C-alpha positions in Angstrom: 82.6 67.8 111.3 81.7 70.9 112.9 83.6 74.2 113.1 83.3 76.2 116.5 84.3 79.7 116.2 84.9 82.5 119.1 85.8 79.7 121.5 87.4 82.0 124.4 89.6 80.8 127.2 91.9 82.5 129.6 95.8 82.7 128.5 96.9 80.1 130.8 94.0 77.4 130.6 94.6 74.0 131.4 95.0 71.2 128.7 91.4 70.0 129.3 89.6 73.4 129.1 89.1 73.1 125.2 87.2 70.0 125.5 84.9 71.3 128.2 84.6 74.6 126.4 83.5 72.6 123.4 80.8 70.7 125.5 79.5 73.6 126.8 79.2 75.3 123.5 77.3 72.1 122.0 75.4 71.2 125.3 76.6 67.9 125.1 78.5 65.7 127.7 82.5 65.8 127.1 82.1 61.9 126.2 80.2 62.9 123.0 83.2 64.4 121.5 84.9 62.1 119.4 87.8 64.4 118.5 89.0 67.8 117.7 91.6 69.9 116.1 92.8 73.5 116.4 91.8 75.4 112.9 93.2 78.8 114.2 94.2 80.3 117.4 94.5 84.1 118.1 94.3 86.3 121.1 92.2 89.1 122.2 94.4 91.9 124.2 91.9 94.5 124.2 92.1 94.1 128.1 95.7 93.6 129.2 94.8 92.1 132.5 92.5 89.7 131.1 94.0 88.2 127.8 91.9 85.7 126.2 93.0 83.1 123.7 90.5 82.7 120.8 90.1 79.4 119.1 88.3 78.0 116.0 88.0 74.4 116.3 87.1 71.6 114.1 85.0 68.8 116.1 83.8 65.4 115.4 81.0 64.2 117.7 78.5 61.0 117.8 76.2 62.9 115.8 77.3 66.2 114.0 74.3 66.5 111.5 71.8 66.5 114.7 73.9 69.1 116.4 74.4 71.2 113.5 70.5 71.2 113.3 70.0 71.9 116.7 72.4 75.1 116.5 71.3 76.2 113.2 70.9 79.6 114.4 74.2 80.1 116.3 76.4 81.6 113.9 79.3 80.5 115.9 78.7 76.7 115.1 78.6 75.9 111.5 79.7 72.8 109.2 83.5 72.4 108.9 84.4 74.1 105.4 86.3 72.0 102.8 89.5 74.0 102.7 91.1 71.8 99.7 92.4 73.4 96.8 90.7 72.4 93.5 92.8 73.3 90.4 90.6 74.5 87.4 92.2 72.0 85.0 94.5 69.0 85.0 96.3 68.9 81.4 97.0 65.8 79.8 99.7 67.0 77.9 102.1 70.5 78.1 100.8 73.4 76.2 102.6 74.5 73.2 103.8 77.1 73.2 104.4 77.0 76.9 103.1 79.5 79.4 105.4 82.1 80.7 105.5 83.6 84.1 107.4 86.8 84.4 108.7 87.4 88.1 109.8 85.0 90.8 108.4 86.9 93.7 105.3 85.6 95.6 102.6 86.2 92.8 105.2 84.6 90.3 106.4 81.7 92.6 102.8 80.6 93.1 101.5 81.1 89.6 104.6 78.9 88.5 104.0 76.2 91.0 100.2 76.2 90.2 100.7 75.8 86.8 103.3 73.2 87.2 100.9 71.2 89.3 98.3 71.4 86.7 100.7 69.8 84.2 101.2 73.0 82.1 105.1 73.1 82.3 105.6 77.0 82.7 108.7 78.9 81.9 109.6 81.4 84.6 111.6 84.5 83.8 113.3 86.2 86.5 115.6 89.2 86.0 117.5 88.7 89.3 119.5 85.9 90.9 118.9 82.8 93.0 117.8 83.4 96.4 121.2 82.6 97.9 123.3 84.6 95.4 120.8 87.5 95.7 121.1 87.3 99.6 124.7 88.0 99.0 124.0 91.0 96.9 121.6 92.2 99.5 124.0 92.0 102.5 126.5 94.1 100.1 123.8 96.8 100.0 123.3 96.7 103.6 127.0 96.5 105.0 128.9 98.0 102.1 126.2 100.2 100.6 127.2 98.6 97.3 123.8 98.2 95.2 123.3 96.1 92.4 120.3 97.2 90.4 119.5 93.9 89.1 120.0 91.7 92.2 118.9 93.2 95.7 116.0 93.4 98.1 113.5 94.0 95.1 114.7 91.7 92.2 115.5 88.0 92.6 114.1 84.7 93.6 111.4 85.2 96.1 110.9 88.8 95.5 110.7 91.7 98.0 108.7 89.3 100.5 112.0 87.1 101.0 113.6 90.2 102.9 110.3 91.6 104.2 109.3 89.8 107.5 107.5 86.8 105.6 103.9 87.8 107.2 101.1 85.4 105.8 97.8 86.9 106.8 95.7 89.6 105.1 92.6 91.3 105.7 90.7 90.2 102.3 88.0 88.0 102.3 88.6 84.4 101.4 85.5 82.5 101.1 87.2 79.4 98.9 90.2 79.2 101.4 92.8 80.1 98.8 95.1 81.2 101.7 95.1 77.7 103.2 96.5 76.4 99.7 99.6 79.0 100.4 100.2 77.9 103.8 100.0 74.1 102.9 102.5 74.8 100.2 105.0 76.6 102.4 104.6 73.8 105.0 105.3 71.2 102.5 108.4 73.1 101.5 109.6 73.3 105.1 108.0 76.1 106.9 107.0 75.5 110.6 103.6 73.6 110.6 102.4 76.1 113.3 101.4 78.4 110.6 98.8 76.5 109.7 96.7 77.3 112.9 98.1 80.5 114.6 96.2 83.8 113.5 99.2 85.7 112.2 101.5 83.2 110.7 105.2 84.2 110.0 108.1 82.7 108.8 111.0 85.4 108.6 113.9 85.8 106.1 116.2 83.1 106.9 113.9 80.3 107.0 112.2 81.6 103.8 115.5 81.3 101.7 115.2 77.5 102.3 111.5 77.3 101.7 111.7 79.1 98.1 114.5 76.9 97.0 112.6 73.8 97.5 109.4 75.5 96.1 111.6 76.2 93.0 112.7 72.5 93.1 109.1 71.5 93.1 108.2 73.4 90.1 111.4 72.1 88.1 110.5 68.3 89.0 107.0 69.1 87.5 108.3 70.2 84.3 108.7 73.6 84.9 111.7 75.8 84.0 113.3 78.7 85.8 115.5 81.2 84.1 117.7 83.6 86.2 119.1 87.1 85.0 116.5 87.0 82.3 114.7 90.3 81.9 112.1 91.2 79.6 112.5 94.3 77.4 109.8 93.9 74.8 106.6 92.0 74.1 105.2 91.0 70.5 101.4 91.6 70.4 101.3 91.4 66.7 97.6 91.7 65.4 96.6 92.6 69.1 97.3 88.9 70.4 100.4 87.8 72.6 103.1 86.3 70.3 106.4 86.5 72.6 109.1 88.2 74.5 112.4 89.7 73.7 114.7 89.3 76.6 117.6 91.9 77.3 120.2 89.2 76.4 118.7 89.1 72.8 116.8 86.0 73.2 113.1 85.6 71.9 110.7 83.4 73.5 107.3 82.4 71.7 104.3 82.2 74.0 100.6 82.5 74.0 100.1 83.2 77.7 102.0 85.3 79.9 101.5 86.2 83.7 103.0 89.5 84.5 104.1 89.0 88.2 106.6 91.8 88.2 106.1 93.3 91.4 106.1 97.0 92.6 109.6 98.0 91.4 110.2 96.7 87.9 109.6 100.7 86.7 111.6 100.2 83.4 109.1 97.3 82.6 106.1 99.7 83.3 107.5 101.9 80.5 107.9 99.3 78.2 104.4 97.9 78.8 102.8 101.5 78.5 104.8 102.1 75.1 103.7 99.1 73.7 99.9 99.9 74.6 99.0 97.6 77.4 96.1 99.1 79.1 97.0 100.6 82.6 95.7 103.3 84.9 97.1 105.1 87.8 95.9 104.0 91.3 96.0 105.7 94.9 98.8 104.2 96.9 100.4 105.1 100.2 103.8 106.8 101.2 105.5 107.3 104.3 108.4 106.3 106.9 109.5 103.9 109.2 109.0 104.3 112.8 110.9 102.5 115.8 110.0 101.8 119.5 111.7 99.5 121.9 110.0 96.0 121.6 109.6 95.8 125.6 107.6 99.1 125.5 105.2 97.6 122.9 104.7 94.7 124.5 104.1 96.3 128.0 101.5 98.7 126.1 99.8 95.6 124.4 99.9 92.9 127.2 100.4 94.6 130.5 101.5 91.9 133.2 101.4 89.2 130.5 104.5 90.9 128.3 106.9 88.2 127.5 104.3 85.1 127.7 105.6 82.5 125.5 102.2 82.1 123.8 102.0 85.8 123.0 105.4 86.6 121.7 106.4 89.9 120.6 103.5 92.2 120.4 102.2 93.9 117.2 100.0 97.1 116.8 97.8 98.6 114.4 97.0 102.2 114.2 94.7 104.4 112.0 93.6 107.9 112.1 91.3 109.9 109.5 92.3 113.5 109.1 89.9 116.3 108.9 91.3 117.0 105.5 90.1 113.5 104.2 93.3 111.5 104.1 93.9 108.4 106.3 97.4 107.7 108.1 97.8 104.5 109.2 100.3 101.7 110.4 101.5 99.2 107.6 103.6 95.9 107.9 104.4 96.2 111.4 107.5 94.2 112.2 107.8 93.0 116.0 111.2 92.5 117.3 112.2 93.4 113.8 114.7 95.7 111.7 114.4 98.5 109.4 116.3 97.6 106.1 117.3 99.4 103.0 115.1 98.2 100.1 116.6 100.5 97.1 116.5 99.3 93.8 117.4 102.0 91.5 120.8 104.4 91.8 120.5 107.4 93.6 117.3 106.7 95.4 116.4 105.3 99.0 113.5 103.2 100.1 113.2 101.4 103.2 111.5 98.3 104.6 110.8 96.4 107.6 111.6 92.8 108.5 111.5 90.0 111.3 113.3 86.9 111.5 111.3 83.8 112.8 112.4 84.5 116.4 111.3 88.4 116.4 113.8 88.9 119.2 115.7 92.1 118.0 115.5 94.9 120.4 113.0 97.1 118.4 109.7 97.1 116.7 109.1 98.9 113.7 106.3 99.7 111.2 105.5 102.0 108.3 103.7 104.9 109.1 102.0 106.1 105.9 99.4 108.4 104.3 97.2 107.8 101.4 97.7 109.8 97.9 95.9 109.6 95.0 96.6 110.4 91.3 95.1 113.9 92.1 98.5 114.5 93.8 100.5 113.4 91.1 101.8 116.3 88.6 101.1 115.6 85.0 98.8 113.3 83.0 101.2 110.4 82.3 99.5 107.3 83.5 102.9 106.7 85.4 103.0 110.1 87.0 102.8 108.1 90.2 106.4 106.6 89.7 107.8 110.1 89.2 106.1 111.3 92.3 107.7 108.1 94.3 111.2 109.0 92.5 111.1 112.6 93.6 110.8 111.6 97.2 113.4 108.8 97.0 115.9 111.1 95.3 115.2 113.4 98.3 115.8 110.8 100.9 118.9 109.7 99.2 120.3 113.4 99.6 119.2 113.5 103.1 121.0 110.2 104.0 124.2 111.7 102.7 124.2 109.8 99.3 125.3 106.4 100.5 122.2 104.6 100.7 121.7 105.4 104.2 118.3 106.5 105.2 117.7 109.8 107.0 116.6 109.6 110.6 115.5 111.5 113.6 114.0 111.1 117.0 110.3 111.4 117.4 
């Protein structure tokens, strides 16, 4: 098959326009096209009065090889890539001792799933609760300002991503199409099939809850185990090699292979790893605030007269500014038709996040507006000085918000 890139058509094109556009691009009669499928669909809204849909299409013709040779200098016409995921191994029997994954957020969930699919029967340890119990604890924070430090927006099945919009796209290069594997597993677990083709796929929290549960069930059906409310407090690296883990409830677990998928908020675990001599280094990150605008305002700014079109949905945006001082200020995790939510996991500190449900029909848009900081901005020489830096500002936000896990807010 052939893949055609950058096939551009008007927003309201008719159903026959795609076949005609393929024929024009390949310079063949429409009858030469045996079939086609949409690999990706996005839009170009740089000119709001002339929004274009942009397709990548997989096409079968009567003579794919000849057409590929004819258009070998056209970078928009290539051989359809093989997007199948090929596991590196298939174990003939489970490992002993079994591999352990620490954390059941997005990274831990997929690490556990892939290990299970390879026949390695992993054990997954999650300090929080199953996703539905965790959802109740999270709503207790949002509605009653009651924080459970072990079950919240950060900790529990599904990780922070479950309450963070469910965006499924990134800007990283993906030459091996690993992202396709992620999307296919989500669809297999009940996510809407459209995420396989739209350019910025999105599921939303309420749908993600069921998807995450079904993925966990798949891991267990393949021989994996998931242990909730199981926090790792120590590691055994006798002789410089991994020997095992100690849990907060006193259990010990023998293992030679550990995947640490603990996320960005398990700060107590960071300290333990540092104290046990695990190599780590400070990294730059970004810090900032959440900003809201009425969603119709963003829709009109991006789409003009096409605001509200069903193929476009709620508009997003992306902003960046490079200051004369050398720092970058930019938008991140923009949530169309979404909500700003509390995301604290430590007592006496406030963190916010943004989320959208699948419908994206709330009245406001929100995004993070953040500035880059580097280790040079963190006082002290501790490798975890950046964590202390974060905690300082989170404590200030907690105090300014009245000490009740409300976030301080102001008009722009």
